[in-house]
N, CA, C, O and the ligand as a Tripos MOL2 file, in Angstrom:
@<TRIPOS>MOLECULE
protein
  273   271    69     0     0
PROTEIN
NO_CHARGES

@<TRIPOS>ATOM
      1 N         -66.6890  143.1480   69.3840 N.3       1 MET1
      2 CA        -65.2800  142.9710   68.9820 C.3       1 MET1
      3 C         -64.3680  143.3630   70.1330 C.2       1 MET1
      4 O         -64.4330  144.4910   70.6210 O.2       1 MET1
      5 N         -63.5530  142.4760   70.5540 N.am      2 PRO2
      6 CA        -62.6260  142.8310   71.6360 C.3       2 PRO2
      7 C         -61.5150  143.7460   71.1220 C.2       2 PRO2
      8 O         -61.1410  143.7180   69.9500 O.2       2 PRO2
      9 N         -61.0240  144.5290   72.0160 N.am      3 ILE3
     10 CA        -59.8830  145.3880   71.7030 C.3       3 ILE3
     11 C         -58.7470  144.9880   72.6170 C.2       3 ILE3
     12 O         -58.9130  144.8950   73.8330 O.2       3 ILE3
     13 N         -57.6210  144.7590   72.0360 N.am      4 PHE4
     14 CA        -56.4650  144.3730   72.8260 C.3       4 PHE4
     15 C         -55.4790  145.5210   72.8850 C.2       4 PHE4
     16 O         -55.3750  146.3390   71.9710 O.2       4 PHE4
     17 N         -54.7690  145.5500   73.9820 N.am      5 GLU5
     18 CA        -53.7000  146.5460   74.1100 C.3       5 GLU5
     19 C         -52.3730  145.8660   73.8220 C.2       5 GLU5
     20 O         -52.1250  144.7240   74.2070 O.2       5 GLU5
     21 N         -51.5570  146.6020   73.1480 N.am      6 TYR6
     22 CA        -50.2390  146.0870   72.8230 C.3       6 TYR6
     23 C         -49.2030  147.0940   73.2900 C.2       6 TYR6
     24 O         -49.4790  148.2850   73.4320 O.2       6 TYR6
     25 N         -48.0190  146.5860   73.5210 N.am      7 VAL7
     26 CA        -46.9040  147.4710   73.8060 C.3       7 VAL7
     27 C         -45.7720  147.1100   72.8560 C.2       7 VAL7
     28 O         -45.4770  145.9370   72.6260 O.2       7 VAL7
     29 N         -45.1550  148.1330   72.3190 N.am      8 CYS8
     30 CA        -44.0420  147.9290   71.4070 C.3       8 CYS8
     31 C         -42.7740  147.7210   72.2250 C.2       8 CYS8
     32 O         -42.4670  148.4980   73.1290 O.2       8 CYS8
     33 N         -42.0560  146.6760   71.8970 N.am      9 GLU9
     34 CA        -40.8290  146.4060   72.6350 C.3       9 GLU9
     35 C         -39.6800  147.2700   72.1430 C.2       9 GLU9
     36 O         -38.6160  147.3030   72.7610 O.2       9 GLU9
     37 N         -39.8830  147.9490   71.0630 N.am     10 GLU10
     38 CA        -38.8290  148.8080   70.5290 C.3      10 GLU10
     39 C         -38.8480  150.1840   71.1910 C.2      10 GLU10
     40 O         -37.8050  150.7050   71.5860 O.2      10 GLU10
     41 N         -40.0280  150.7620   71.3080 N.am     11 CYS11
     42 CA        -40.0910  152.1400   71.7880 C.3      11 CYS11
     43 C         -41.0560  152.2940   72.9620 C.2      11 CYS11
     44 O         -41.3340  153.4160   73.3870 O.2      11 CYS11
     45 N         -41.5710  151.1760   73.4950 N.am     12 ASP12
     46 CA        -42.4800  151.1990   74.6420 C.3      12 ASP12
     47 C         -43.7780  151.9400   74.3510 C.2      12 ASP12
     48 O         -44.4760  152.3580   75.2740 O.2      12 ASP12
     49 N         -44.0920  152.0990   73.1210 N.am     13 CYS13
     50 CA        -45.3530  152.7220   72.7580 C.3      13 CYS13
     51 C         -46.4850  151.7530   73.0590 C.2      13 CYS13
     52 O         -46.4200  150.5730   72.7130 O.2      13 CYS13
     53 N         -47.5140  152.2640   73.7020 N.am     14 GLN14
     54 CA        -48.6750  151.4160   73.9450 C.3      14 GLN14
     55 C         -49.8020  151.8440   73.0230 C.2      14 GLN14
     56 O         -50.0490  153.0330   72.8260 O.2      14 GLN14
     57 N         -50.4680  150.8710   72.4730 N.am     15 PHE15
     58 CA        -51.5700  151.2060   71.5710 C.3      15 PHE15
     59 C         -52.6090  150.1100   71.6320 C.2      15 PHE15
     60 O         -52.3720  149.0110   72.1330 O.2      15 PHE15
     61 N         -53.7640  150.4500   71.1040 N.am     16 GLU16
     62 CA        -54.8630  149.5040   71.1020 C.3      16 GLU16
     63 C         -55.1260  149.0490   69.6850 C.2      16 GLU16
     64 O         -54.9580  149.7950   68.7200 O.2      16 GLU16
     65 N         -55.5340  147.8280   69.5940 N.am     17 GLN17
     66 CA        -55.8090  147.2880   68.2720 C.3      17 GLN17
     67 C         -57.0530  146.4240   68.3470 C.2      17 GLN17
     68 O         -57.1820  145.5550   69.2090 O.2      17 GLN17
     69 N         -57.9350  146.6760   67.4520 N.am     18 LEU18
     70 CA        -59.1150  145.8280   67.3470 C.3      18 LEU18
     71 C         -58.6800  144.4290   66.9620 C.2      18 LEU18
     72 O         -57.8690  144.2370   66.0560 O.2      18 LEU18
     73 N         -59.2320  143.4660   67.6610 N.am     19 PHE19
     74 CA        -58.8800  142.0870   67.3630 C.3      19 PHE19
     75 C         -59.6540  141.6280   66.1510 C.2      19 PHE19
     76 O         -60.8830  141.6940   66.1270 O.2      19 PHE19
     77 N         -58.9500  141.1700   65.1630 N.am     20 LEU20
     78 CA        -59.6080  140.7830   63.9240 C.3      20 LEU20
     79 C         -59.7550  139.2820   63.8300 C.2      20 LEU20
     80 O         -60.8710  138.7630   63.7980 O.2      20 LEU20
     81 N         -58.6620  138.5990   63.7870 N.am     21 SER21
     82 CA        -58.7160  137.1550   63.6240 C.3      21 SER21
     83 C         -57.4650  136.5480   64.2230 C.2      21 SER21
     84 O         -56.3960  137.1560   64.1720 O.2      21 SER21
     85 N         -57.5840  135.3590   64.7890 N.am     22 PRO22
     86 CA        -56.3980  134.7090   65.3460 C.3      22 PRO22
     87 C         -55.3440  134.4240   64.2860 C.2      22 PRO22
     88 O         -54.1720  134.2090   64.5960 O.2      22 PRO22
     89 N         -55.7720  134.4260   63.0520 N.am     23 LYS23
     90 CA        -54.8170  134.1270   61.9850 C.3      23 LYS23
     91 C         -54.0420  135.3590   61.5580 C.2      23 LYS23
     92 O         -53.0140  135.2600   60.8870 O.2      23 LYS23
     93 N         -54.5400  136.5100   61.9490 N.am     24 ASP24
     94 CA        -53.8460  137.7250   61.5500 C.3      24 ASP24
     95 C         -52.5380  137.8630   62.3100 C.2      24 ASP24
     96 O         -52.4450  137.4620   63.4700 O.2      24 ASP24
     97 N         -51.5400  138.4200   61.6700 N.am     25 PRO25
     98 CA        -50.2930  138.6800   62.3770 C.3      25 PRO25
     99 C         -50.5120  139.8030   63.3850 C.2      25 PRO25
    100 O         -51.4380  140.6020   63.2460 O.2      25 PRO25
    101 N         -49.6650  139.8560   64.3860 N.am     26 PRO26
    102 CA        -49.7960  140.9570   65.3460 C.3      26 PRO26
    103 C         -49.6170  142.2940   64.6470 C.2      26 PRO26
    104 O         -48.9090  142.3860   63.6440 O.2      26 PRO26
    105 N         -50.2550  143.3240   65.1730 N.am     27 PRO27
    106 CA        -50.1400  144.6320   64.5250 C.3      27 PRO27
    107 C         -48.7470  145.2030   64.6900 C.2      27 PRO27
    108 O         -47.9540  144.7400   65.5100 O.2      27 PRO27
    109 N         -48.4740  146.1950   63.9090 N.am     28 GLU28
    110 CA        -47.1780  146.8460   64.0640 C.3      28 GLU28
    111 C         -47.3580  148.1320   64.8340 C.2      28 GLU28
    112 O         -48.4470  148.7030   64.8940 O.2      28 GLU28
    113 N         -46.2620  148.5760   65.4210 N.am     29 CYS29
    114 CA        -46.2890  149.7740   66.2420 C.3      29 CYS29
    115 C         -46.6610  150.9840   65.3970 C.2      29 CYS29
    116 O         -46.0730  151.2000   64.3370 O.2      29 CYS29
    117 N         -47.6430  151.7870   65.8570 N.am     30 PRO30
    118 CA        -48.0460  152.9600   65.0840 C.3      30 PRO30
    119 C         -46.9910  154.0510   65.0900 C.2      30 PRO30
    120 O         -47.0440  154.9740   64.2770 O.2      30 PRO30
    121 N         -46.0440  153.9530   65.9910 N.am     31 LYS31
    122 CA        -45.0470  155.0100   66.0870 C.3      31 LYS31
    123 C         -43.7900  154.6730   65.2890 C.2      31 LYS31
    124 O         -43.3570  155.4430   64.4320 O.2      31 LYS31
    125 N         -43.2150  153.5110   65.5880 N.am     32 CYS32
    126 CA        -41.9650  153.1650   64.9130 C.3      32 CYS32
    127 C         -42.1580  152.0550   63.8890 C.2      32 CYS32
    128 O         -41.2140  151.6470   63.2130 O.2      32 CYS32
    129 N         -43.3960  151.5720   63.7840 N.am     33 HIS33
    130 CA        -43.7350  150.5130   62.8320 C.3      33 HIS33
    131 C         -42.9350  149.2440   63.0730 C.2      33 HIS33
    132 O         -42.7220  148.4390   62.1660 O.2      33 HIS33
    133 N         -42.5020  149.0860   64.3020 N.am     34 GLY34
    134 CA        -41.8010  147.8620   64.6450 C.3      34 GLY34
    135 C         -42.7790  146.7120   64.7720 C.2      34 GLY34
    136 O         -43.9580  146.9060   65.0670 O.2      34 GLY34
    137 N         -42.2840  145.5450   64.5510 N.am     35 LYS35
    138 CA        -43.1350  144.3580   64.6050 C.3      35 LYS35
    139 C         -43.0320  143.6420   65.9520 C.2      35 LYS35
    140 O         -43.7540  142.6800   66.2150 O.2      35 LYS35
    141 N         -42.1350  144.1210   66.7870 N.am     36 LYS36
    142 CA        -41.9760  143.4440   68.0710 C.3      36 LYS36
    143 C         -42.9550  144.0360   69.0690 C.2      36 LYS36
    144 O         -42.5910  144.8540   69.9150 O.2      36 LYS36
    145 N         -44.1720  143.6190   68.9560 N.am     37 VAL37
    146 CA        -45.1970  144.1020   69.8680 C.3      37 VAL37
    147 C         -45.6670  142.9530   70.7390 C.2      37 VAL37
    148 O         -45.6650  141.7910   70.3330 O.2      37 VAL37
    149 N         -46.0610  143.3060   71.9210 N.am     38 LYS38
    150 CA        -46.4600  142.3040   72.8940 C.3      38 LYS38
    151 C         -47.8820  142.6130   73.3250 C.2      38 LYS38
    152 O         -48.2220  143.7620   73.6050 O.2      38 LYS38
    153 N         -48.6880  141.6050   73.3740 N.am     39 LYS39
    154 CA        -50.0680  141.8310   73.7680 C.3      39 LYS39
    155 C         -50.1460  141.9870   75.2760 C.2      39 LYS39
    156 O         -49.5660  141.2030   76.0280 O.2      39 LYS39
    157 N         -50.8650  143.0020   75.7010 N.am     40 LEU40
    158 CA        -51.0660  143.2060   77.1230 C.3      40 LEU40
    159 C         -52.3610  142.5350   77.5350 C.2      40 LEU40
    160 O         -53.3620  142.5660   76.8200 O.2      40 LEU40
    161 N         -52.3100  141.9400   78.6860 N.am     41 MET41
    162 CA        -53.5180  141.3030   79.1930 C.3      41 MET41
    163 C         -54.3020  142.3310   79.9890 C.2      41 MET41
    164 O         -53.9370  142.6590   81.1170 O.2      41 MET41
    165 N         -55.3440  142.8240   79.4230 N.am     42 SER42
    166 CA        -56.1340  143.8410   80.1040 C.3      42 SER42
    167 C         -57.6000  143.4700   80.0100 C.2      42 SER42
    168 O         -58.4380  144.2800   79.6120 O.2      42 SER42
    169 N         -57.8900  142.2660   80.3740 N.am     43 ILE43
    170 CA        -59.2690  141.7980   80.2920 C.3      43 ILE43
    171 C         -60.1120  142.5600   81.3120 C.2      43 ILE43
    172 O         -59.7040  142.7480   82.4590 O.2      43 ILE43
    173 N         -61.2470  142.9780   80.8920 N.am     44 GLY44
    174 CA        -62.1270  143.7080   81.7900 C.3      44 GLY44
    175 C         -61.9510  145.2040   81.6780 C.2      44 GLY44
    176 O         -62.6110  145.9690   82.3810 O.2      44 GLY44
    177 N         -61.0780  145.6170   80.8140 N.am     45 ASN45
    178 CA        -60.8750  147.0410   80.6140 C.3      45 ASN45
    179 C         -62.0080  147.5830   79.7500 C.2      45 ASN45
    180 O         -62.0430  147.3590   78.5400 O.2      45 ASN45
    181 N         -62.9140  148.2840   80.3740 N.am     46 VAL46
    182 CA        -64.0510  148.8250   79.6360 C.3      46 VAL46
    183 C         -63.7150  150.2260   79.1640 C.2      46 VAL46
    184 O         -63.3370  151.0990   79.9460 O.2      46 VAL46
    185 N         -63.8600  150.4080   77.9100 N.am     47 ARG47
    186 CA        -63.5310  151.7220   77.3610 C.3      47 ARG47
    187 C         -64.7150  152.6670   77.5410 C.2      47 ARG47
    188 O         -65.8610  152.2920   77.2910 O.2      47 ARG47
    189 N         -64.4320  153.8870   77.9740 N.am     48 PRO48
    190 CA        -65.5170  154.8320   78.2240 C.3      48 PRO48
    191 C         -66.2620  155.2260   76.9620 C.2      48 PRO48
    192 O         -67.4700  155.4600   77.0040 O.2      48 PRO48
    193 N         -65.5890  155.3000   75.8880 N.am     49 HIS49
    194 CA        -66.2400  155.7810   74.6800 C.3      49 HIS49
    195 C         -66.5000  154.6720   73.6720 C.2      49 HIS49
    196 O         -67.4040  154.7650   72.8420 O.2      49 HIS49
    197 N         -65.7070  153.6410   73.7570 N.am     50 GLY50
    198 CA        -65.9240  152.5360   72.8440 C.3      50 GLY50
    199 C         -65.5300  152.8720   71.4260 C.2      50 GLY50
    200 O         -65.1060  153.9850   71.1170 O.2      50 GLY50
    201 N         -65.6760  151.9170   70.6090 N.am     51 ILE51
    202 CA        -65.3630  152.0930   69.1990 C.3      51 ILE51
    203 C         -66.6790  152.0890   68.4380 C.2      51 ILE51
    204 O         -67.4610  151.1450   68.5500 O.2      51 ILE51
    205 N         -66.9200  153.1160   67.6800 N.am     52 PRO52
    206 CA        -68.1720  153.1360   66.9340 C.3      52 PRO52
    207 C         -68.2340  151.9840   65.9380 C.2      52 PRO52
    208 O         -67.2750  151.7070   65.2180 O.2      52 PRO52
    209 N         -69.3450  151.3480   65.9170 N.am     53 THR53
    210 CA        -69.4980  150.2610   64.9580 C.3      53 THR53
    211 C         -70.3990  150.7350   63.8280 C.2      53 THR53
    212 O         -71.1520  151.6980   63.9750 O.2      53 THR53
    213 N         -70.3090  150.0640   62.7370 N.am     54 GLY54
    214 CA        -71.1580  150.4150   61.6180 C.3      54 GLY54
    215 C         -70.4560  151.3480   60.6550 C.2      54 GLY54
    216 O         -69.3720  151.0450   60.1570 O.2      54 GLY54
    217 N         -71.0800  152.4840   60.3950 N.am     55 SER55
    218 CA        -70.6030  153.3210   59.2980 C.3      55 SER55
    219 C         -69.2280  153.9170   59.5670 C.2      55 SER55
    220 O         -68.4080  154.0420   58.6570 O.2      55 SER55
    221 N         -68.9830  154.2820   60.8180 N.am     56 GLY56
    222 CA        -67.7420  154.9910   61.1160 C.3      56 GLY56
    223 C         -66.5020  154.1750   60.8730 C.2      56 GLY56
    224 O         -65.5140  154.6670   60.3280 O.2      56 GLY56
    225 N         -66.5580  152.9280   61.2780 N.am     57 GLY57
    226 CA        -65.3850  152.0990   61.1250 C.3      57 GLY57
    227 C         -64.3870  152.3510   62.2370 C.2      57 GLY57
    228 O         -64.6570  153.0910   63.1830 O.2      57 GLY57
    229 N         -63.2770  151.7500   62.1120 N.am     58 PHE58
    230 CA        -62.2670  151.7820   63.1660 C.3      58 PHE58
    231 C         -61.1590  152.7430   62.7930 C.2      58 PHE58
    232 O         -60.6030  152.6970   61.6960 O.2      58 PHE58
    233 N         -60.8520  153.6210   63.7460 N.am     59 LYS59
    234 CA        -59.7810  154.5760   63.4960 C.3      59 LYS59
    235 C         -58.4360  153.8810   63.6290 C.2      59 LYS59
    236 O         -58.2950  152.9050   64.3670 O.2      59 LYS59
    237 N         -57.4850  154.3790   62.9300 N.am     60 ALA60
    238 CA        -56.1480  153.8250   63.0310 C.3      60 ALA60
    239 C         -55.6570  153.9230   64.4660 C.2      60 ALA60
    240 O         -55.9180  154.9120   65.1500 O.2      60 ALA60
    241 N         -54.9650  152.9250   64.9090 N.am     61 PRO61
    242 CA        -54.4920  152.9510   66.2930 C.3      61 PRO61
    243 C         -53.4810  154.0650   66.4990 C.2      61 PRO61
    244 O         -52.7320  154.4330   65.5940 O.2      61 PRO61
    245 N         -53.4810  154.5860   67.7100 N.am     62 SER62
    246 CA        -52.4930  155.5940   68.0160 C.3      62 SER62
    247 C         -51.8860  155.2780   69.3690 C.2      62 SER62
    248 O         -52.4900  154.6100   70.2090 O.2      62 SER62
    249 N         -50.7310  155.7530   69.5460 N.am     63 CYS63
    250 CA        -50.0140  155.4660   70.7770 C.3      63 CYS63
    251 C         -50.6840  156.1930   71.9460 C.2      63 CYS63
    252 O         -51.0140  157.3750   71.8500 O.2      63 CYS63
    253 N         -50.8780  155.4730   73.0420 N.am     64 MET64
    254 CA        -51.5320  156.0860   74.1890 C.3      64 MET64
    255 C         -50.5260  156.6730   75.1550 C.2      64 MET64
    256 O         -50.8640  157.5370   75.9640 O.2      64 MET64
    257 N         -49.3050  156.2100   75.0740 N.am     65 SER65
    258 CA        -48.3260  156.6350   76.0690 C.3      65 SER65
    259 C         -47.4670  157.7770   75.5570 C.2      65 SER65
    260 O         -46.8060  158.4530   76.3450 O.2      65 SER65
    261 N         -47.4660  157.9970   74.2890 N.am     66 CYS66
    262 CA        -46.6060  159.0440   73.7520 C.3      66 CYS66
    263 C         -47.3200  159.7680   72.6260 C.2      66 CYS66
    264 O         -46.8490  159.7870   71.4880 O.2      66 CYS66
    265 N         -48.4340  160.3510   72.9420 N.am     67 ARG67
    266 CA        -49.1830  161.0960   71.9330 C.3      67 ARG67
    267 C         -48.3400  162.2190   71.3450 C.2      67 ARG67
    268 O         -47.5690  162.8910   72.0300 O.2      67 ARG67
    269 N         -48.5250  162.3830   70.0680 N.am     68 GLU68
    270 CA        -47.7670  163.4390   69.4240 C.3      68 GLU68
    271 C         -48.7350  164.3580   68.6910 C.2      68 GLU68
    272 O         -48.3100  165.3310   68.0680 O.2      68 GLU68
    273 ZN        -42.6290  151.3040   68.5360 Zn       69 ZN69
@<TRIPOS>BOND
     1     1     2 1
     2     2     3 1
     3     3     4 2
     4     3     5 am
     5     5     6 1
     6     6     7 1
     7     7     8 2
     8     7     9 am
     9     9    10 1
    10    10    11 1
    11    11    12 2
    12    11    13 am
    13    13    14 1
    14    14    15 1
    15    15    16 2
    16    15    17 am
    17    17    18 1
    18    18    19 1
    19    19    20 2
    20    19    21 am
    21    21    22 1
    22    22    23 1
    23    23    24 2
    24    23    25 am
    25    25    26 1
    26    26    27 1
    27    27    28 2
    28    27    29 am
    29    29    30 1
    30    30    31 1
    31    31    32 2
    32    31    33 am
    33    33    34 1
    34    34    35 1
    35    35    36 2
    36    35    37 am
    37    37    38 1
    38    38    39 1
    39    39    40 2
    40    39    41 am
    41    41    42 1
    42    42    43 1
    43    43    44 2
    44    43    45 am
    45    45    46 1
    46    46    47 1
    47    47    48 2
    48    47    49 am
    49    49    50 1
    50    50    51 1
    51    51    52 2
    52    51    53 am
    53    53    54 1
    54    54    55 1
    55    55    56 2
    56    55    57 am
    57    57    58 1
    58    58    59 1
    59    59    60 2
    60    59    61 am
    61    61    62 1
    62    62    63 1
    63    63    64 2
    64    63    65 am
    65    65    66 1
    66    66    67 1
    67    67    68 2
    68    67    69 am
    69    69    70 1
    70    70    71 1
    71    71    72 2
    72    71    73 am
    73    73    74 1
    74    74    75 1
    75    75    76 2
    76    75    77 am
    77    77    78 1
    78    78    79 1
    79    79    80 2
    80    79    81 am
    81    81    82 1
    82    82    83 1
    83    83    84 2
    84    83    85 am
    85    85    86 1
    86    86    87 1
    87    87    88 2
    88    87    89 am
    89    89    90 1
    90    90    91 1
    91    91    92 2
    92    91    93 am
    93    93    94 1
    94    94    95 1
    95    95    96 2
    96    95    97 am
    97    97    98 1
    98    98    99 1
    99    99   100 2
   100    99   101 am
   101   101   102 1
   102   102   103 1
   103   103   104 2
   104   103   105 am
   105   105   106 1
   106   106   107 1
   107   107   108 2
   108   107   109 am
   109   109   110 1
   110   110   111 1
   111   111   112 2
   112   111   113 am
   113   113   114 1
   114   114   115 1
   115   115   116 2
   116   115   117 am
   117   117   118 1
   118   118   119 1
   119   119   120 2
   120   119   121 am
   121   121   122 1
   122   122   123 1
   123   123   124 2
   124   123   125 am
   125   125   126 1
   126   126   127 1
   127   127   128 2
   128   127   129 am
   129   129   130 1
   130   130   131 1
   131   131   132 2
   132   131   133 am
   133   133   134 1
   134   134   135 1
   135   135   136 2
   136   135   137 am
   137   137   138 1
   138   138   139 1
   139   139   140 2
   140   139   141 am
   141   141   142 1
   142   142   143 1
   143   143   144 2
   144   143   145 am
   145   145   146 1
   146   146   147 1
   147   147   148 2
   148   147   149 am
   149   149   150 1
   150   150   151 1
   151   151   152 2
   152   151   153 am
   153   153   154 1
   154   154   155 1
   155   155   156 2
   156   155   157 am
   157   157   158 1
   158   158   159 1
   159   159   160 2
   160   159   161 am
   161   161   162 1
   162   162   163 1
   163   163   164 2
   164   163   165 am
   165   165   166 1
   166   166   167 1
   167   167   168 2
   168   167   169 am
   169   169   170 1
   170   170   171 1
   171   171   172 2
   172   171   173 am
   173   173   174 1
   174   174   175 1
   175   175   176 2
   176   175   177 am
   177   177   178 1
   178   178   179 1
   179   179   180 2
   180   179   181 am
   181   181   182 1
   182   182   183 1
   183   183   184 2
   184   183   185 am
   185   185   186 1
   186   186   187 1
   187   187   188 2
   188   187   189 am
   189   189   190 1
   190   190   191 1
   191   191   192 2
   192   191   193 am
   193   193   194 1
   194   194   195 1
   195   195   196 2
   196   195   197 am
   197   197   198 1
   198   198   199 1
   199   199   200 2
   200   199   201 am
   201   201   202 1
   202   202   203 1
   203   203   204 2
   204   203   205 am
   205   205   206 1
   206   206   207 1
   207   207   208 2
   208   207   209 am
   209   209   210 1
   210   210   211 1
   211   211   212 2
   212   211   213 am
   213   213   214 1
   214   214   215 1
   215   215   216 2
   216   215   217 am
   217   217   218 1
   218   218   219 1
   219   219   220 2
   220   219   221 am
   221   221   222 1
   222   222   223 1
   223   223   224 2
   224   223   225 am
   225   225   226 1
   226   226   227 1
   227   227   228 2
   228   227   229 am
   229   229   230 1
   230   230   231 1
   231   231   232 2
   232   231   233 am
   233   233   234 1
   234   234   235 1
   235   235   236 2
   236   235   237 am
   237   237   238 1
   238   238   239 1
   239   239   240 2
   240   239   241 am
   241   241   242 1
   242   242   243 1
   243   243   244 2
   244   243   245 am
   245   245   246 1
   246   246   247 1
   247   247   248 2
   248   247   249 am
   249   249   250 1
   250   250   251 1
   251   251   252 2
   252   251   253 am
   253   253   254 1
   254   254   255 1
   255   255   256 2
   256   255   257 am
   257   257   258 1
   258   258   259 1
   259   259   260 2
   260   259   261 am
   261   261   262 1
   262   262   263 1
   263   263   264 2
   264   263   265 am
   265   265   266 1
   266   266   267 1
   267   267   268 2
   268   267   269 am
   269   269   270 1
   270   270   271 1
   271   271   272 2
@<TRIPOS>SUBSTRUCTURE
     1 MET1         2 RESIDUE 1 A MET
     2 PRO2         6 RESIDUE 1 A PRO
     3 ILE3        10 RESIDUE 1 A ILE
     4 PHE4        14 RESIDUE 1 A PHE
     5 GLU5        18 RESIDUE 1 A GLU
     6 TYR6        22 RESIDUE 1 A TYR
     7 VAL7        26 RESIDUE 1 A VAL
     8 CYS8        30 RESIDUE 1 A CYS
     9 GLU9        34 RESIDUE 1 A GLU
    10 GLU10       38 RESIDUE 1 A GLU
    11 CYS11       42 RESIDUE 1 A CYS
    12 ASP12       46 RESIDUE 1 A ASP
    13 CYS13       50 RESIDUE 1 A CYS
    14 GLN14       54 RESIDUE 1 A GLN
    15 PHE15       58 RESIDUE 1 A PHE
    16 GLU16       62 RESIDUE 1 A GLU
    17 GLN17       66 RESIDUE 1 A GLN
    18 LEU18       70 RESIDUE 1 A LEU
    19 PHE19       74 RESIDUE 1 A PHE
    20 LEU20       78 RESIDUE 1 A LEU
    21 SER21       82 RESIDUE 1 A SER
    22 PRO22       86 RESIDUE 1 A PRO
    23 LYS23       90 RESIDUE 1 A LYS
    24 ASP24       94 RESIDUE 1 A ASP
    25 PRO25       98 RESIDUE 1 A PRO
    26 PRO26      102 RESIDUE 1 A PRO
    27 PRO27      106 RESIDUE 1 A PRO
    28 GLU28      110 RESIDUE 1 A GLU
    29 CYS29      114 RESIDUE 1 A CYS
    30 PRO30      118 RESIDUE 1 A PRO
    31 LYS31      122 RESIDUE 1 A LYS
    32 CYS32      126 RESIDUE 1 A CYS
    33 HIS33      130 RESIDUE 1 A HIS
    34 GLY34      134 RESIDUE 1 A GLY
    35 LYS35      138 RESIDUE 1 A LYS
    36 LYS36      142 RESIDUE 1 A LYS
    37 VAL37      146 RESIDUE 1 A VAL
    38 LYS38      150 RESIDUE 1 A LYS
    39 LYS39      154 RESIDUE 1 A LYS
    40 LEU40      158 RESIDUE 1 A LEU
    41 MET41      162 RESIDUE 1 A MET
    42 SER42      166 RESIDUE 1 A SER
    43 ILE43      170 RESIDUE 1 A ILE
    44 GLY44      174 RESIDUE 1 A GLY
    45 ASN45      178 RESIDUE 1 A ASN
    46 VAL46      182 RESIDUE 1 A VAL
    47 ARG47      186 RESIDUE 1 A ARG
    48 PRO48      190 RESIDUE 1 A PRO
    49 HIS49      194 RESIDUE 1 A HIS
    50 GLY50      198 RESIDUE 1 A GLY
    51 ILE51      202 RESIDUE 1 A ILE
    52 PRO52      206 RESIDUE 1 A PRO
    53 THR53      210 RESIDUE 1 A THR
    54 GLY54      214 RESIDUE 1 A GLY
    55 SER55      218 RESIDUE 1 A SER
    56 GLY56      222 RESIDUE 1 A GLY
    57 GLY57      226 RESIDUE 1 A GLY
    58 PHE58      230 RESIDUE 1 A PHE
    59 LYS59      234 RESIDUE 1 A LYS
    60 ALA60      238 RESIDUE 1 A ALA
    61 PRO61      242 RESIDUE 1 A PRO
    62 SER62      246 RESIDUE 1 A SER
    63 CYS63      250 RESIDUE 1 A CYS
    64 MET64      254 RESIDUE 1 A MET
    65 SER65      258 RESIDUE 1 A SER
    66 CYS66      262 RESIDUE 1 A CYS
    67 ARG67      266 RESIDUE 1 A ARG
    68 GLU68      270 RESIDUE 1 A GLU
    69 ZN69       273 GROUP 0 **** ****
């Protein structure tokens, strides 16, 4: 499953979102819940830890640029 990075145009929050389906609407910002998010092109970005598959499931996205 690819993971895409998005940036919120409202608050510049960057977050990652598991790609589900092309038919799905873009995710909303985890910080301000704004819908104006832009997909970042970060092909080839290998995550060091990855996302656990199987039982664990996917954690809710969190902002990478403004952790709270
Ligand atoms: Zn935002």
